[in-house]
N, C-alpha and C positions, 0 to 999 in steps of 0.2 A: 105869810108871803114864799112865793116859789123860790127855788134857787136861781141863781144866776146863768145866762148860758156860757157854754165855753168861753174860755177870755183867749182862745187861739184869735177871736172875729177880729180883736183890736190890733193885732199885730202882722196879718197876712191878707186882709181883705175879704176874706173867703167866709161863706155861710158854713159855721159846722152848727147845726139846729141843736145840737145836743146839751142839755144842763149840765153846768161843772159838778162834780162829786161833792159830797157834805162835806164841808170845810175846807174845801178846795178851789183852784180856780178855774180846771179845764175839766172835762170830760172823762180823759184819759189821759195812759202816760205818752202815748203816741204823740198827740196834741203838746203835752206838755213838752216833750221830747222836739217838737218842731220849732215852738218859740224858743226855747234856750240854746237852739242853733241858730235861728235867724238875730237874738241877742246878742250873741259872741261871734259874730261875723267880724273877724278882722281885729276882735280884742287882742291884745295888747292895747285895748280901749283908751283913747286920750292921754296915752302916755306919751312923753317926747322921746323920740326915735334914739338910742343912744348909737348910733351909728354915724356916720359924717354926711353932712348934708349932700343932696345929691347922690347917696348910695343906701336910699331907702328900698328896705325889704319890701316882697310884694305884698306883705299884709302887715305893715308896719302903722307910723302914725298916721298917714294920709288915708291910711285905706278907708275907714268909716264914711269919712266924707266926701270920697271918691263913690264908693256903693251907691250915698244915698242920693249922691248929686249928678253926676257926671256916668255913672257905668251904664244907667239905662239910655241916656243920650247916644252915644257910642254904639250900644246894641242896635238901635234906632237909624244909627247913620246919618243922627244930626248934626255931630261932632267929629273930630278926626281926632286920632292920638296928640299931634301936634298942639291942637287949640287946647285940647285939656291938659297939657303940659303947660302952655304957657299961662293958662288960668289958676293952676294950681302952683305954679312956681317952681317946677320940678321938671326933669328931665322925660324927654319921649320914651327911653328903655322904662322906667320906672312906671310910666302909665301902661305900658305894654304888660308889664309883668303884674301888676295889680287887675288888668281887664283880663287875664289868665286866671289870675286866683279867683275874681268874682265871677267868670264862667264856671270854674270849676265847682266852688262854695253853690253857687245856686243849682247845678246837676245833681250835688250830692242833697241839696235841700229838696229838691223835687222828686227824689229818689226815696227817701225819708219819709214824705208824704205817703208813698203809696208802700213800702216798704214792711215786710211783716215777717218773724221768725219763721224759718222753714219747717215743714214737718220733720224733717231728721233730724233739727236741731232739737225741736221740742221732744224729739223721742231720747236724745242724749241728755236731755236734761232730768229726765223722768228715770234714767240706769246708768249706775258709774261706770262698768263697764264699757257699754257704748259711748259716752260722753269719754273715756280714756282714749279709745281706740281710734276716736274720730278727731282728736285733738292733739293728742301727745305721741311724739317719736323717740325712741333712744338715740344715743350720739351716733349710731350706724345707719339711723333710717328706718328701725324696724318697730314693729309695735311693741309697746310693755306687753308681757306676759300677766295676766291678772289671774292667778291661780284659784281655785277654788277656796283656800284656806284665806286668801286675800278677800275674796268676796264674803267670806263669813265674816273678815274683821270688818267691813264695810257695812255689813244690814247690823251687827252687834251696835256699833258707833250711830248707825240710824235711829235703833231704840233707843239710844239714850238720849238722841237729841230730842228724838219727839216726846220723850217722858222726864227729861231732866235727871236724867241717870248718871252714873259715872260706871264706866268700862274700863278695867285694864287689861292689856294685853300682853303678855310676855313671850317674848319670841326669839328665837338664836339669830345671833348678829348676819349682815349679808344676806336677808331675807326678805329684801324689797320695801320695810317698814318706812322709811323719809319720801321715799320717790310717792311710795302711794297715798302718803297723809298729803303731802305737797300737792299731789294731782286732785285729791279728796277735797282740800282749800278751796283752791281754784273753782272747782265743780259747784260748793257751795256758794261762793261769792256770784256765781253768777246765777244759780238758782233763786239768791236771796241777794243783790245786793246791798241791803239792809242791815247784814248780817255784822258782828262785831266777835272778833277772833283772836284769842289770845292763844300765841304761839310762846310755849317756856322750851328752854334747851337746855345743856349742862352748864352753859356760860352764857354770858349776854351775844358774843360773837358768833357760837353756834346758832342761837335762834335767829339772829340778823339771816346768818346764811339762808336758812330755811326760809324765812319772809322774802328776801331778796330773790329766792327762787321761783316764789308765787309770783312775785311784781315782774320779775322778767318773761314770764307767760304773760302776764296783762297786758306788756308792754310791747313785746314782740313777735307773739302769737298770732300771726294774721291771718290765719283762717278763723281761728278765733275771736278776734276784734272784730271781724266782718260780719260773723254770723250772730253773734251775741248781742252787738252794740248798734249794727246799723252803717248804712252808708255816712264817710265821713266823721261818724264820731267813735271815740276811745273809751277806755275806762279810764286812764288818766283824765284828773280836771283839766279843762282849758286854764280856768282860772283857779288858785289854790285857794286864796280867800282864809290864807292862815295856817292852811292845812297840807302838812308835809306828805312827800312822794318819795322815801326810801326804807331801805332795807331794817330800819328802828321802827316805822309805823307807814301806815299809807293809808288813805281814804278814796274811794273809786268814786269816780264821776256821773256813777248809774245810779247811782241812790235815789227811790223816789220819794223818799221821806226828806224833810229838809230838819235842822236842827239837832240831829244825832251826836251829842258830843266827844262820845268814843270813838275811835278810827275803825274803819275795816279789818285791818291786822293789825297787831304790834308784838315786837318780840322784847320776850323777857328773859334773863338768864336768870339761873338758878339761886336764889339767896339774893336777888333784885329787890329793887324796890318796885311796885307796881302800882303808887298812888292810888286816886279814886277812880280806877277804871271796870264800868261794866261791860261787860261781855255774855256773850250768848254759846260760846263753846272755847274751852278751855283744851289745848293738845299740849300735852307732857310728853317729850321726845326723849328718850335716852337722857334722862336728865340723873341718873346714875353709873358710873364708871368705877374701873378697879382703884383707881389713884386717888378718889376722892369719897372711898368707903374705907380704906385700912384703918383710920385712924378712929377711934371710938365719937372724940368730939366730934368730930367731921359729919358724922352718922346722924349724930344727936341734933345737930344745927339743921342738918337738912330736914326733920324730923318736925322740930319747933318751926322751921317755915314755912313748911307745907301747910301745918296745922294755923300757925297766926298770920300768915300774909297770903298765901295763895289760896286757899281754903276759905278765905273769908268774900272773894271775888264770886264765889257760887250763888247765885239768886235760886231761887225754885226751878225755873224754866232753864238753869244753865247745866249744859253738857260738859262732863269731865270725860277726856279719854286719855288715860296715862299708856303707854306704849315703852318697851324695853327689855331688857337682859337681864337677869341675876347678876348682880356683882358681889353679893356677900350674904352671909346667913342672914344679919340684921339690917341689910338694908332696907330702905323706905318701902320697897314692894313686898319685903315681908309681912310689913305690918299692913298696909292695903290687901294683900290675901286676906287677912285676919277680920277686916273690917265688911259687917255684914251691906253695908249699902255700895259695895264694889261689886260688878260682876267681873269674873276673870277668866279668861283664856288664857291657859297653859300649853303653850306649842315646845316640841321636840324636835331637833332637826332632824334626827332618827328615832325611830320609836322603840322603848325599852322591851317591849312586847315582842320584838323580831326574833326569829328563831332560826334564819337562815346563817347560814356559815360566814364567818367575819372574813373569810379568803376569796370567797367567790363574790368579789366585789359588783360584778355587772348585774346581781340578779337583785339587789335592792334595789326596788324600785317603789312599790306601795308601803314601804315602811319609811320611805323617807318623806319628809315633810315639803317639799321642793327636789324632787327627782330630777325634772327637765334642766335645773339651775346649780343646783346645789346637790350633788351627787356623792354617793359614798365614796367614792373615792376620795374626792375633794375631803370629806370630812374625815376621811381616815388619814389624809394627810396633813389636816390640822391637828389630830389627836396625836399623829406622830411627834410634830413640832411641840407641840405641850410636854411629853413624853420627855422630850431631851431637855427641856428645862426645867421638869421637877415640876408642871403643871397640871396635872394628869385633872386635879380635883377642880381647878380654876376651869380646864375644859368642858367637863362634867358640867359646871354650873352655869355656865354661858350658851353652851349649844345644847343641854337637856334641860335648864332651868330646873337644876334640882341643888339648890343651895343644901350645904349642909356643916354641923360642926364637929369635930372631931371631939373624941373622949366622951365621957357620960354615956349614953346607950348609942352612940355612935359608930359605925366601922369605919374604922382606918383603910383607905384603898390599900396603903402598904401595907400593910397586916395580912389582907387578903391576900396580894400579891406573892406575899413570900410562901404562901401553903401552896402556891402550882408545884406538880409533881410530874417533870418530863419525862420519868421513867413507868408512869400508867398508865394505862386507857379506860375511856369508859367502857363499863360493863365488868371490868376486874375487878373480883370480889378476892380480898385479901383472906390468907388461912386465920384461921382462929376466930372470926368474927360472924357476927349475925345479923340478919337485915330486918330494916324497919323502915316503913315510907311512911311520907306525910303527904297530905291531900289538904290544897286550900281550894276549897271550892268557889265558883263564880257562876253566878245565875247567867252573864253575858260576858262576852270580851275573852280571854284565856284563861285556862283553869290550870293551875300549877301543882304538879307531883313531883317528890325528892324523894329518892332512894337512897338510903344510907348504910355501910358495914360498920357493926360498931363492934370496938372490941375492948370489953371489958378490963382486960389485965391492963393494957397500955392507956387506957383512955381516948384513943384515937379514934374519929369519926371519919372516913372514907366516903368521898362523893360517889356512888356506883353510877346513878344515872339520872336524869331530870329530863320533864316531860312538860310544855308548854302548848296547850293544844286549845285551838279556838272551838268554841262552842258553849261549853261549860255544862254545868247541872248534873243532874243524875246520869241522861244516858253518856256524856263521856267519862264519869266516875264508873260506871259499868264497865266500859272499853279500857280504861288505864287499869283496873285492878285485874280483869281476866288476862290483858298484854303480859303484866310484869310478873303473874303467875305462871303464865304457860312458859316466859323467857328465864324467869329467875327461882322458880318456886317461892315466890314471896308470899308469905303467909301472915303478916302483920302490918296492919294499915292503922297510922292516928290521924283522924279525919277532923276537922275545925270544925266545931258547931257551934255558928250566931245566927241567928234568924232562921232564914228556908234551910240553911244547909242540914238542917236535923233530917231532912227531908231524904239523903243519900243513904243512911244505916237504916231508915225504914222501910226504903225502896221492896217492895215483897220478891221481885225477881232475884237482887241482888245478896239478899239474904239467903233464898233457897241455893244459891250458886257458892256462896262464902261456907253455908253451911254442909255443903258436900263436899267441898275440897280442904275443910279446916282453915280457912282465913278468920284468923280475927280482925276485928273492925271497932276501934277504939276511940270513944269520940273525946273532945278535947275543945274547952271553952276559953275562949282567950280574955274577951271582954276588955276590962281596963287595964289588965295586965299585958295588952300587946306590946307594948314600949317597957316594959319591965326590966332593967337591968339583971334581975334574979331569975324571975319567972317567964319573963317573955322572950321575943326572941334577940331582944339584946343581951341577953347572956352567952352567948355563942361570940361575944366579942371578944372575952378573954381567951377563949378556944382559938382564934384567930391569932390574938398576941402571941398564946404559948405555941406557936403549930401544932395543935393538936387536931387540925383539921386538915384533911388530904385534898387536893382537887387534881384530878387527872388532866393531863398535859400533853400525852405523849403523840398526839396526832390532830389533824383536822377537826377530826368530830368531837375531839374532848377538850379542846381549845375553844370552840366554839359554845360548848354548854357548859364549861365553866367560864366562860366569857358572861353567858346570858344569868347564871347564878350571880357573878361579881354583879352586874348591874342592878339587880334584883335587892341585892344588898345596899346597892348606893341610894336605889330609889326607896327604900325601908329607912335608910338614915334620914333622909330629908322629911318623911312624916313624922319621925321621930323627935326629930329637931322640934317640929312646929308642936307635938304634941306635949311636949316637957315644956312650954312658954305658958 
């Protein structure tokens, strides 16, 4: 037996010659919406009006009867407003209001029959940045800036949705995380009204604020409602049917599949009960903060809740998105980084590889994550605030996402800072010392060279120069070795040799040059000893503690290069912390 004809025929008296979809009553979403719209005309349906008699609203308890019996007669001028008022035992004013509502509803219904989503709207539903530019504005009426790194986040999240993956994004504060995800949630609801999203916040109130922001857009963004829902329709269901519409949870009326138990979006606080909620997308936004990660017991509770409660909501197709900033070396993010099921992006407000002078604030552009909104000047202001309260380590953890533990193989920032020497500048070689340089090769990115002057009698190590050059590899190594020979008459290099790096000492051109100039190239393999407190880089920690390291700080160039070295030690501390687990 063939499928029945579209069910719209039974309601609007027009011939839709298409057959209903398999298992459905209508041929298309358009026909289903038109019937739903007609059924709902005036509903507050058969409910007794709660207002006093004679003060019925335009779509109150009398409206269904008025639409079915009297409105067409008024339209054909067969009945006057007064005669209808007498027949319905109401006022002429109420009849006039109901007829105005009838006219409006009829126009909307007819418009819905011919309405289709515009090409511009369809295009925006395919591209998040277009969607954001079309429907959202800042408090000042300007477009939101969707930076390149924002688009990278969105692409990663979309990959997780497509593949049921898990994505973590560690980003510094004040870089547009929550606004971006709020707009992303609206976009997803418009693309797929049947989606089920769980938003997890640091506590329930924070989660409700985020869900409330999504709800606000669905209720009050007129252009969005008009272009996505169509004439007279809204995201908010006209009849609740037991489903809530609040910042705690809501279900949109644009769903195309009936019987979905879980809401469109629900707010959950960290540590809260989740019950038996199914979801297609879990967004965990800033669920860790400094105050809740201080105590080991609190950190353990978070990990237990994540494992036993939240993670149990993930089905094979469910995407999990975690976004936040590092708060503690043993916060939840630290453990998720080690989870091979998670893809992780780690962003720094300012690149640790930057070699520009710290005092020249305006030149720091390409090295900033969001130079147009969060400038180097702003970041240095945050750093100065942290320094005045003894919070430098917290600043570097939050804004650079480099969490480290003091002690063991870690470099203490205070120990490093005490080794600054304002009476010496870069390039000065103390008497009684000999020069030795280290080269840490890199195939791509920045290749680092460090020049030290060692005094065997005092045990002091003086930083003479540092070079971070983009490009790396054998070509850059040749340049650095020739440059420092000509500048410092340097004749002793120690080159780290792991993997491809052995190619440097084997380079024919470099071997010939070093042979002529009497330069000794010594190979050194770190392998697993890199983080060893005795044989690795970590062995220098005691030298800093004992002030046997001297960092030049006597002018701008010296400050810049010493600070570059300091940042790299802090970065190393972060890596060593993870390697020690």
